[in-house]
LUMMAR-771536 format. One record per residue (C-alpha): x, y, z. Coordinates in Angstrom, 1 decimal, padded with zeros to 4 digits. Example, Ala and Ser with C-alpha at 12.3 -4.5 7.8 and 13.67 -1.06 7.14 Angstrom:
BEGIN
x,y,z
012.3,-004.5,007.8
013.7,-001.1,007.1
END
This chain:
BEGIN
x,y,z
157.4,-068.8,-050.2
156.0,-066.9,-047.2
155.9,-067.4,-043.4
154.0,-065.6,-040.8
155.7,-064.4,-037.5
153.5,-063.3,-034.6
154.9,-061.0,-031.9
154.3,-061.9,-028.3
150.9,-060.6,-027.1
150.6,-056.9,-026.7
154.3,-056.3,-027.3
154.0,-053.3,-029.6
151.5,-050.4,-029.1
152.5,-048.9,-032.4
153.6,-050.3,-035.8
157.3,-051.4,-035.3
160.2,-051.3,-037.7
161.5,-054.8,-038.8
164.9,-055.6,-040.2
165.3,-059.1,-041.9
168.2,-061.1,-043.3
168.1,-064.6,-044.7
170.6,-067.4,-044.2
170.4,-069.5,-047.3
172.3,-072.7,-048.1
171.6,-075.6,-050.5
173.1,-079.1,-050.5
175.3,-080.3,-053.4
174.9,-077.3,-055.5
176.2,-073.8,-056.0
174.5,-071.1,-053.9
171.6,-069.3,-055.6
170.5,-065.7,-054.8
167.5,-065.2,-052.5
165.2,-062.1,-052.3
163.5,-061.3,-049.0
160.9,-058.8,-048.1
158.2,-058.1,-045.5
154.4,-058.0,-046.0
151.3,-057.5,-043.8
153.1,-055.8,-041.0
151.0,-055.0,-038.0
151.5,-054.5,-034.3
150.9,-058.2,-033.8
152.6,-059.9,-036.7
154.3,-059.7,-040.1
154.9,-062.0,-043.0
158.4,-062.6,-044.4
158.6,-063.6,-048.1
161.5,-065.4,-049.8
162.1,-066.1,-053.4
165.0,-067.4,-055.4
166.0,-065.4,-058.4
165.6,-068.5,-060.6
163.0,-071.2,-060.6
162.9,-073.5,-057.6
165.0,-076.6,-058.4
165.0,-078.8,-055.5
165.0,-079.0,-051.6
167.2,-076.7,-049.6
168.9,-076.9,-046.3
167.2,-074.9,-043.5
166.4,-071.3,-044.5
166.9,-069.2,-041.5
165.6,-065.6,-041.4
167.1,-063.4,-038.7
164.7,-060.5,-037.8
164.7,-057.7,-035.4
161.5,-055.6,-034.6
161.7,-052.4,-032.7
159.9,-049.0,-032.2
162.7,-047.2,-030.4
166.3,-048.3,-030.6
168.6,-048.0,-027.5
171.4,-045.4,-027.6
174.0,-048.1,-027.2
173.3,-049.1,-030.8
174.9,-045.9,-032.1
171.9,-045.5,-034.3
171.5,-042.1,-036.0
168.0,-042.4,-037.4
165.2,-044.9,-038.3
162.3,-044.3,-040.6
160.9,-045.5,-043.9
161.0,-044.6,-047.6
157.6,-044.8,-049.4
157.6,-045.7,-053.2
154.1,-044.6,-054.2
151.9,-046.7,-056.3
151.8,-043.9,-058.8
155.6,-043.9,-059.3
156.6,-045.5,-062.6
160.1,-047.0,-063.2
162.0,-045.5,-066.2
164.9,-046.6,-068.4
167.3,-044.0,-066.9
167.3,-046.1,-063.7
167.2,-049.4,-065.4
163.5,-049.6,-064.5
164.2,-049.4,-060.8
162.7,-046.9,-058.4
165.3,-044.8,-056.5
165.2,-042.0,-053.9
167.7,-039.9,-052.1
167.3,-039.6,-048.2
169.0,-036.7,-046.6
170.2,-037.0,-042.9
168.9,-034.3,-040.6
172.5,-033.3,-039.8
175.8,-034.4,-041.4
177.6,-037.4,-039.9
181.4,-037.6,-039.3
181.7,-040.6,-041.5
179.4,-042.4,-044.0
177.2,-044.6,-041.8
176.0,-048.2,-042.1
172.4,-048.2,-043.5
170.2,-051.3,-043.1
167.1,-051.6,-045.3
164.1,-054.0,-045.5
161.3,-053.9,-048.2
157.8,-053.8,-046.8
155.4,-054.6,-049.6
151.9,-052.9,-049.6
148.8,-054.6,-048.2
147.3,-055.0,-051.7
150.3,-056.3,-053.3
150.8,-059.8,-051.8
153.2,-062.1,-053.7
151.6,-065.4,-054.4
154.3,-067.9,-055.0
153.8,-069.7,-058.2
151.6,-066.9,-059.7
152.8,-064.7,-062.5
151.4,-061.6,-061.0
154.6,-060.2,-059.5
158.2,-061.2,-059.1
160.6,-060.9,-056.1
161.3,-057.4,-054.8
164.9,-056.5,-054.6
166.4,-053.4,-052.7
169.8,-052.0,-052.6
171.8,-048.9,-051.8
173.7,-047.0,-054.5
175.2,-044.2,-052.5
175.9,-043.7,-048.8
177.6,-040.4,-047.9
178.0,-038.3,-044.7
174.9,-036.3,-045.7
172.5,-038.7,-047.5
172.0,-042.2,-049.0
170.2,-043.5,-052.1
167.9,-046.5,-051.9
166.5,-048.4,-055.0
164.0,-051.2,-055.4
163.1,-053.3,-058.4
160.5,-055.9,-059.3
162.5,-058.6,-061.1
159.4,-059.6,-063.0
158.9,-056.1,-064.4
156.3,-053.4,-063.7
152.8,-054.0,-065.0
151.3,-050.7,-063.8
149.4,-052.3,-061.0
150.8,-052.3,-057.5
150.3,-050.8,-054.1
152.7,-048.5,-052.1
156.0,-050.1,-051.3
157.8,-049.0,-048.1
161.5,-049.5,-047.3
162.3,-049.4,-043.6
165.8,-048.2,-042.8
168.1,-048.0,-039.9
171.2,-045.7,-039.9
174.0,-046.9,-037.7
177.0,-044.7,-037.1
180.5,-045.2,-035.6
180.5,-049.0,-036.1
181.2,-048.8,-039.8
182.8,-051.9,-041.5
182.9,-052.6,-045.2
183.8,-055.5,-047.4
185.1,-054.6,-050.9
184.2,-057.1,-053.6
185.9,-057.0,-056.9
184.9,-058.7,-060.2
186.2,-062.2,-060.8
186.0,-064.8,-063.5
183.3,-066.9,-061.8
180.3,-067.0,-064.0
177.7,-066.0,-061.4
179.8,-064.8,-058.5
178.7,-067.8,-056.5
180.0,-068.5,-053.0
179.3,-071.0,-050.2
177.4,-069.3,-047.4
176.8,-072.0,-044.8
176.4,-070.1,-041.5
177.1,-067.3,-039.1
179.4,-068.2,-036.2
180.6,-066.5,-033.0
183.9,-065.8,-034.9
182.6,-064.6,-038.3
180.1,-064.7,-041.1
180.0,-064.9,-044.8
178.2,-062.5,-047.2
176.8,-063.6,-050.6
176.1,-061.4,-053.6
174.8,-062.2,-057.0
174.1,-060.2,-060.2
170.8,-061.7,-061.3
170.7,-061.6,-065.1
174.3,-061.2,-066.3
177.5,-063.3,-066.0
179.6,-060.5,-064.5
179.2,-057.8,-061.9
180.8,-054.4,-061.2
182.8,-053.6,-058.1
180.5,-053.0,-055.1
180.7,-052.4,-051.4
178.6,-054.2,-048.8
178.2,-052.3,-045.6
177.3,-054.3,-042.4
176.9,-053.5,-038.7
177.5,-056.1,-035.9
175.6,-055.2,-032.9
177.5,-056.5,-029.9
175.9,-057.8,-026.7
175.3,-054.9,-024.3
175.2,-056.9,-021.1
177.8,-059.3,-019.8
177.9,-062.9,-021.0
174.9,-064.8,-019.9
172.8,-061.7,-019.5
170.4,-060.2,-022.1
169.7,-056.5,-022.5
166.2,-055.0,-022.6
165.3,-051.4,-022.2
168.0,-050.2,-019.7
168.2,-053.5,-017.8
170.2,-056.7,-018.0
168.2,-060.0,-017.4
169.6,-063.5,-016.7
167.4,-066.6,-017.1
167.9,-069.3,-014.3
166.5,-072.6,-015.6
166.8,-074.4,-012.3
163.9,-074.1,-009.9
164.0,-072.7,-006.3
161.8,-071.2,-003.7
161.0,-067.5,-003.9
163.5,-066.6,-001.1
166.2,-068.9,-002.6
165.7,-067.3,-006.0
165.9,-063.8,-004.5
169.1,-064.8,-002.7
170.7,-066.1,-005.9
169.9,-062.9,-007.7
171.3,-060.9,-004.8
174.7,-062.7,-005.1
174.7,-061.5,-008.8
174.0,-058.0,-007.8
170.4,-058.2,-009.1
166.9,-058.9,-007.8
163.9,-061.0,-008.9
162.3,-058.9,-011.7
159.9,-056.1,-011.2
157.6,-055.4,-014.2
156.4,-051.9,-015.2
154.8,-052.5,-018.6
153.1,-055.2,-020.6
156.0,-055.2,-023.0
158.4,-056.0,-020.2
156.0,-058.6,-018.9
156.0,-060.5,-022.2
159.8,-060.2,-022.6
160.5,-061.6,-019.2
158.1,-064.6,-019.6
159.4,-065.2,-023.1
162.9,-065.9,-021.6
161.4,-069.1,-020.1
159.5,-070.1,-023.2
156.2,-069.0,-021.8
156.6,-071.4,-018.7
156.1,-070.4,-015.0
158.7,-068.2,-013.3
159.1,-066.2,-010.2
158.5,-062.4,-010.1
159.9,-060.2,-007.4
156.4,-059.4,-006.1
155.1,-060.5,-002.8
152.9,-059.4,000.1
154.9,-061.3,002.7
155.2,-058.3,005.0
151.7,-057.0,005.0
148.9,-059.2,003.6
147.3,-057.6,000.6
150.0,-055.0,000.1
152.2,-056.2,-002.8
155.7,-054.8,-003.1
158.6,-055.4,-005.5
161.7,-056.8,-004.0
163.9,-054.2,-005.8
162.0,-051.4,-004.1
160.6,-049.9,-007.3
157.0,-048.6,-007.5
154.2,-051.0,-007.9
152.5,-049.3,-010.9
151.7,-052.2,-013.2
150.0,-055.7,-012.7
148.5,-058.4,-014.9
146.7,-060.7,-012.6
144.8,-063.7,-013.9
141.1,-063.9,-013.3
140.1,-063.9,-009.6
143.8,-063.5,-008.6
145.5,-062.8,-006.2
143.4,-064.9,-003.8
145.8,-065.9,-001.0
144.7,-069.5,-001.3
146.5,-071.5,001.5
148.6,-068.5,002.5
149.9,-067.6,-000.9
152.3,-064.6,-000.6
154.6,-064.7,-003.6
153.8,-064.2,-007.2
154.8,-066.1,-010.4
153.9,-065.9,-014.0
151.5,-068.3,-015.7
153.2,-067.9,-019.1
151.3,-068.7,-022.4
150.6,-072.4,-021.7
147.0,-073.3,-021.4
146.0,-069.9,-022.9
147.1,-068.0,-019.7
148.3,-065.1,-021.9
151.2,-064.0,-019.7
149.1,-063.4,-016.6
150.1,-063.6,-013.0
149.1,-065.7,-009.9
150.0,-065.7,-006.3
151.4,-069.0,-005.0
153.2,-070.4,-001.9
156.6,-068.9,-001.4
158.1,-072.3,-000.9
157.1,-073.6,-004.3
159.9,-074.3,-006.7
160.0,-072.3,-010.0
162.4,-071.1,-012.5
163.3,-067.4,-012.2
164.9,-064.4,-013.9
167.4,-062.0,-012.3
167.1,-058.4,-013.2
169.7,-055.5,-012.6
170.2,-052.1,-013.9
172.5,-051.6,-016.9
175.0,-048.8,-016.1
175.1,-046.9,-019.4
177.6,-044.4,-018.0
180.1,-047.0,-016.9
180.1,-048.7,-020.4
180.0,-045.3,-022.3
176.8,-046.4,-023.8
175.2,-042.9,-023.7
174.7,-040.0,-025.8
175.3,-036.7,-023.9
176.6,-033.3,-025.0
180.4,-033.0,-024.9
180.5,-030.9,-021.7
177.8,-032.9,-019.9
178.2,-035.7,-017.4
176.4,-039.0,-017.7
174.4,-039.8,-014.5
173.2,-043.4,-014.3
169.5,-043.8,-013.3
167.6,-047.1,-012.6
166.7,-048.4,-016.1
168.3,-045.5,-017.9
170.6,-042.6,-017.6
170.4,-038.8,-017.7
172.8,-036.1,-018.9
173.8,-033.5,-016.4
175.1,-030.2,-017.6
177.6,-028.3,-015.7
176.4,-025.7,-013.1
174.9,-022.8,-014.8
173.8,-024.7,-017.9
170.7,-026.5,-018.7
170.0,-029.4,-021.1
168.3,-028.2,-024.3
167.8,-031.0,-026.7
171.2,-032.3,-027.5
173.2,-029.3,-026.1
174.0,-027.7,-022.8
172.9,-024.0,-023.0
173.8,-021.3,-020.7
171.3,-020.2,-018.1
170.9,-016.4,-018.2
170.5,-015.8,-014.5
170.2,-012.0,-015.2
167.2,-012.4,-017.5
165.5,-015.0,-015.3
166.0,-013.0,-012.1
167.8,-015.9,-010.4
170.7,-013.7,-009.1
171.7,-011.8,-006.0
173.5,-008.5,-006.4
173.8,-005.4,-004.3
171.2,-002.7,-004.7
173.7,-000.5,-006.4
175.0,-003.5,-008.4
174.0,-005.0,-011.8
174.0,-008.6,-013.0
176.2,-009.4,-015.8
175.7,-012.9,-017.4
178.7,-015.1,-018.1
178.8,-018.6,-019.4
177.7,-021.0,-016.6
177.2,-018.3,-014.0
176.8,-014.5,-013.6
178.8,-011.7,-012.2
177.8,-008.7,-010.1
179.3,-005.4,-011.0
178.8,-002.1,-009.2
177.0,000.5,-011.2
179.3,003.1,-012.8
180.5,005.6,-010.2
180.6,003.0,-007.4
183.1,000.5,-006.2
182.9,-002.8,-004.4
182.4,-006.5,-005.2
179.0,-005.8,-006.7
177.4,-008.6,-004.6
177.5,-007.5,-001.0
179.1,-004.0,-001.3
178.9,-001.1,-003.6
179.9,002.3,-002.2
181.1,005.7,-003.4
184.8,005.9,-004.1
187.0,007.5,-001.5
190.6,008.6,-001.4
193.1,009.8,001.2
196.4,011.4,000.4
199.3,012.5,002.5
202.7,014.0,001.7
205.9,015.6,003.0
206.0,017.9,000.0
203.3,019.8,-002.0
199.9,018.2,-002.2
196.6,019.7,-003.1
193.3,017.9,-003.0
190.8,019.3,-005.6
187.8,017.0,-004.8
187.3,014.0,-002.5
188.5,011.7,-005.2
191.2,013.7,-007.1
193.9,016.3,-006.7
197.5,017.3,-007.8
200.9,017.1,-006.4
204.4,018.4,-007.2
207.8,018.7,-005.5
207.8,022.4,-004.9
205.4,025.4,-005.4
204.7,026.6,-008.9
207.6,028.6,-010.5
210.4,027.3,-008.2
212.9,024.5,-008.6
213.4,021.7,-006.2
216.3,021.8,-003.7
219.3,019.6,-003.2
219.1,016.5,-001.0
215.3,016.4,-001.0
213.3,013.3,000.1
209.6,013.7,-000.8
207.0,011.0,-000.3
203.3,010.8,-001.2
201.0,008.1,000.0
197.6,007.5,-001.7
195.0,005.1,-000.4
191.5,004.4,-001.7
188.8,001.8,-002.0
189.5,001.3,-005.7
192.4,001.7,-008.1
194.3,004.9,-008.4
195.7,006.7,-011.5
198.5,009.1,-011.7
199.0,011.4,-014.7
202.2,013.4,-015.1
201.7,016.8,-016.9
205.4,018.0,-016.8
208.6,016.2,-015.8
212.2,017.5,-015.4
214.7,015.9,-013.1
218.5,015.4,-013.3
218.8,012.4,-015.5
220.0,009.2,-013.9
220.6,011.1,-010.6
217.3,012.4,-009.2
214.6,009.8,-009.4
210.8,009.6,-009.0
209.8,006.0,-008.0
206.2,004.8,-008.0
205.3,001.7,-005.9
202.1,-000.5,-006.2
201.2,-000.4,-002.6
201.6,001.6,000.6
205.4,001.8,001.0
208.7,001.4,-000.6
208.7,-002.3,000.2
205.7,-002.7,-002.3
206.3,-003.8,-005.9
208.0,-001.1,-007.9
205.9,000.1,-010.9
208.3,002.6,-012.5
211.4,004.5,-011.7
211.9,007.7,-013.7
214.3,010.6,-014.3
215.2,013.0,-017.1
212.8,015.1,-019.2
210.6,012.6,-020.9
207.0,012.7,-019.9
206.0,009.4,-018.3
202.8,007.6,-019.3
199.8,007.4,-016.9
200.3,004.9,-014.1
197.5,002.9,-012.6
197.7,000.8,-009.4
196.7,-002.8,-009.3
195.7,-002.5,-005.6
194.0,000.3,-003.7
197.3,002.1,-002.8
200.1,004.0,-004.5
203.3,005.3,-003.0
205.5,007.9,-004.7
209.0,008.8,-003.7
211.4,011.6,-004.9
215.0,011.9,-004.0
217.7,014.4,-005.2
221.4,014.6,-004.6
223.4,017.6,-003.7
224.2,019.0,-007.1
221.9,020.4,-009.8
218.3,021.4,-009.3
215.5,021.2,-011.8
211.8,022.1,-012.2
210.6,018.7,-011.0
207.2,017.5,-012.0
203.5,018.3,-011.9
201.0,015.4,-011.6
197.4,014.7,-010.9
195.9,011.8,-009.1
192.4,010.4,-009.1
190.4,007.2,-008.3
189.3,005.0,-011.2
185.7,003.6,-011.3
183.6,002.1,-014.1
182.7,005.0,-016.3
185.8,007.2,-015.6
186.8,009.0,-018.8
189.9,010.7,-020.3
191.0,012.5,-023.4
194.0,010.8,-025.2
197.1,012.7,-024.5
195.5,014.3,-021.4
194.8,017.6,-023.2
191.6,019.4,-024.0
191.3,017.8,-027.5
191.6,014.2,-028.5
190.0,010.8,-028.6
187.5,009.9,-025.9
188.5,006.9,-023.7
186.3,005.2,-021.1
187.3,002.9,-018.3
185.2,-000.2,-017.6
185.9,-003.7,-016.3
189.5,-002.8,-015.6
190.2,-001.7,-019.2
190.4,001.5,-021.2
188.4,001.5,-024.3
186.8,003.9,-026.8
183.4,005.3,-027.9
181.9,004.6,-031.3
180.8,007.7,-033.3
177.3,006.3,-034.1
174.9,009.2,-033.1
177.8,011.1,-031.5
177.0,014.8,-031.3
177.6,018.0,-029.3
175.3,017.0,-026.5
177.3,013.9,-025.9
180.6,016.0,-026.0
179.2,018.5,-023.5
178.6,015.7,-021.0
182.1,014.3,-021.6
183.7,017.8,-021.1
181.8,018.6,-017.9
182.7,015.2,-016.4
186.4,016.0,-017.0
186.0,019.4,-015.3
185.6,021.6,-018.3
182.6,023.9,-018.7
181.4,022.6,-022.0
182.6,021.2,-025.4
183.7,023.3,-028.4
183.3,020.5,-031.0
182.4,016.8,-031.4
184.6,014.8,-033.9
183.9,011.5,-035.6
185.7,009.0,-037.8
188.9,008.7,-035.6
189.9,012.3,-036.3
192.4,012.1,-033.5
193.7,008.6,-034.2
192.4,005.1,-033.7
192.4,003.7,-030.2
193.0,000.1,-029.0
191.2,-002.3,-026.8
187.4,-002.6,-026.4
184.8,-000.3,-027.9
182.8,000.2,-024.8
180.0,002.5,-025.9
177.9,002.9,-029.0
174.8,004.8,-030.0
175.4,007.2,-027.1
172.3,009.4,-026.6
172.9,012.1,-024.1
170.4,014.9,-023.6
173.3,017.2,-022.6
172.2,017.7,-018.9
173.7,014.5,-017.5
176.5,014.7,-015.1
178.4,011.7,-016.3
178.6,009.9,-019.7
177.5,006.7,-018.1
174.2,008.3,-017.2
173.4,008.5,-020.9
171.6,005.9,-022.9
173.7,003.5,-025.0
173.6,000.0,-026.4
175.2,-001.6,-023.4
178.8,-002.0,-022.2
180.8,-003.6,-025.1
177.8,-003.9,-027.4
178.6,-002.2,-030.8
178.8,-002.7,-034.5
182.0,-000.4,-035.0
185.7,-000.6,-035.6
188.3,001.8,-034.2
188.1,003.7,-037.5
185.0,005.2,-036.0
186.3,006.3,-032.6
184.8,009.5,-031.4
186.8,012.5,-030.2
186.1,015.9,-028.7
187.5,019.4,-028.0
186.6,020.9,-024.7
186.4,024.6,-023.8
189.4,025.3,-021.6
188.4,028.9,-020.5
185.7,030.4,-018.4
184.5,033.6,-016.7
184.4,033.3,-013.0
182.7,035.3,-010.2
180.7,037.5,-012.7
178.0,036.9,-015.2
177.5,035.2,-018.6
179.6,037.7,-020.5
181.9,039.1,-017.8
184.2,037.8,-015.0
187.6,036.8,-013.9
189.6,035.0,-016.6
190.3,031.4,-015.7
192.1,028.6,-017.7
191.8,024.8,-017.3
195.2,023.2,-017.5
196.6,019.8,-016.1
193.3,019.1,-014.5
193.1,022.4,-012.6
191.4,025.8,-013.1
193.9,028.7,-012.6
194.0,032.4,-013.3
195.8,034.7,-015.7
198.1,037.6,-014.6
197.3,041.0,-016.0
200.8,041.7,-017.1
200.5,042.9,-020.7
196.7,042.0,-020.7
194.9,044.1,-023.3
192.0,044.2,-025.7
193.6,041.9,-028.2
193.8,039.2,-025.5
190.2,039.9,-024.4
188.9,039.8,-027.9
190.3,036.3,-028.4
188.7,035.2,-025.2
185.3,036.6,-026.0
185.2,035.1,-029.5
186.2,031.8,-028.2
183.3,032.0,-025.7
180.9,032.8,-028.6
180.7,036.6,-028.2
181.4,039.0,-031.1
184.1,041.0,-029.3
185.4,042.4,-026.0
184.3,045.7,-024.6
186.9,045.9,-021.8
190.0,044.0,-020.4
190.0,044.9,-016.7
193.1,044.5,-014.5
193.7,044.2,-010.8
191.3,041.4,-009.9
188.2,043.4,-010.9
186.0,040.4,-010.2
187.8,039.1,-007.1
191.0,037.2,-006.5
191.2,033.6,-007.6
193.3,030.8,-006.1
196.4,028.9,-007.3
197.7,028.2,-009.7
198.4,031.3,-011.8
198.7,029.6,-015.1
199.5,032.4,-017.6
201.5,035.6,-017.5
202.5,038.2,-020.2
199.9,036.9,-022.6
200.4,038.3,-026.2
197.5,037.4,-028.5
197.6,038.5,-032.1
194.3,037.3,-033.7
194.7,033.7,-032.4
191.7,031.3,-032.4
192.2,030.3,-028.7
193.7,031.8,-025.7
195.7,028.6,-025.3
197.4,029.3,-028.6
198.6,032.9,-027.6
202.2,033.5,-026.5
202.9,033.7,-022.8
205.8,033.0,-020.3
204.9,029.3,-020.0
202.5,027.3,-017.9
202.8,028.3,-014.3
205.7,030.7,-015.0
204.8,034.2,-013.5
205.8,036.9,-011.1
202.3,037.8,-010.0
200.0,037.5,-007.1
196.2,037.0,-007.3
195.7,040.8,-006.9
196.8,041.0,-010.5
194.2,038.5,-011.8
193.0,039.6,-015.3
189.2,039.9,-016.2
187.1,040.3,-019.4
183.9,042.0,-020.3
182.4,040.8,-023.6
179.9,042.5,-026.0
176.6,040.6,-026.3
END
């Protein structure tokens, strides 16, 4: 049997999806199986077809077909997909599938759990089933597999395939997160027959039947119960809740009633909504929230929404006898859901309309870190500040790339999730946003202090070559506009008696960083603030050599050699952390820039492959490409801070040249040595050609022609680093025997010099 269902006029602008289920019961007999499918679907109507699996054998009770037509499903359904499966007219059933046609449908993305899948067969336009004919039998569809990633749908013509049929479509709806299942096991009833009288508000009964055999295998029937979205007495439609009021009232009385319910008389913004509202009253007259009571001819909606749709009847509105309010004409007398203006005191039924708050009821689908924002008739997903909604995800807005940032002229934008940060360019300090300035440092002391540059210097207890006195109290105060680093190059105090204390601030009341004594060389110390305070105190007994230390400011791009010697692993300071340099493209040009930035003249050698041990922390620089003329390593091209494809097994290292010829020419001058961050001279005691040869070869000359004494090329300045040098074919002056660093009995009138052969 077949019946035609027509949609309300102009409801669908495109072909909808239709889901159908039959309620089937017969009097005084066991329940028979019923097949149901759809034919002749259009935007205006469809035909639903029913057929028993065996020949009709008498009258039935009412056959009720529940159906649902839609083009777009609301998010509150929890639906994950809706489409159709096409079984082409050229597909032929085979024995492997028991002469059924089956297809696997993959989900676009895996679900958390196997979903509920609802299906309906839509028979092709050229394959109408004529009840009573022997052309075709009933079409049956079923699901064989439903997983988190796909489902398998099958159809079968119970009358068999004769090679002549049109395409058959199976519409499906995938519903997630409302999964319920009924497990049915085989039993001894001959046909698996059950009584299925009705669906109630408290439950329903599901019937299954194996058509041609007296038994059936275990199976699972999935079902989805779509609960009411709005409160009891209200009906949901496209983001709004509607309540039908069957009693009549004036326009003002109706509006007042709706207001007490938190609603208004309905505004209409599409033909689909127009038909829906009028269908609530069975196509009878009802009030709309439209009137021109305030200004004749200017119609406005009572809920304040935009007047962007109307459906006036012919020659309406006409303001006949002061008609200022609008009602629907319905479908009676062929009015086709049009509108008419009438007197506001007339009595009509009405509908109340109010926004459905999807956010309040959690009936929304937003990314995890987004916030639901209720809008009139819908909702929107609002991502956190610094993110934008991109499909179903909140993605970071790159303010740096888009130019939507504000940093200091000597600052640079660094994108971070949800925002951006301003950092001063390497070599400058400040907050990066409003201030970036050159580093500065002031230092004061009651003992020995020497400032080498405006941002660095050295300090010690006494002058070179002398021990500190008893009962000393030395203090050093360092202040800067950035962090400060102390590096100890020698250390010798009376253990547990004479202490050196370092404070993270400007006085002894500041937090104590470290308290030291003995002969172990302390590690470098870095302030957390812009001040460091150092105190030394001795008692009245033994005296020792004390310590030698250097101080300097730390900025992004500061560098050091591990172990604070002339040879070792390169380490770079950035973003408050020390890190390493990858050896990709690492060469002598890069090494020369590193050595000059540290105060040396140039590099002797560039090493790769973590020759001097693997570092820790970030790998700050990779693919360094210095020309060799840069003043700082951060002036060279590289991948970007922290961007690399390396491990610490590829940390770069360097050996810097620690000697130079001063106050002369390329191959002659006063001999100077770089030690503990300072250039100093060499005393001419025992200075001879053996020593000069070592120096010249280390500088790249073949040999020495002379080893002048008595400050031939002028007197240098403190310190005097070496005395009684005794080289015997050594590869470097630093390897030659001498009295010890800073140990001498000379003045600068005895500074040694060298003349090399070219």
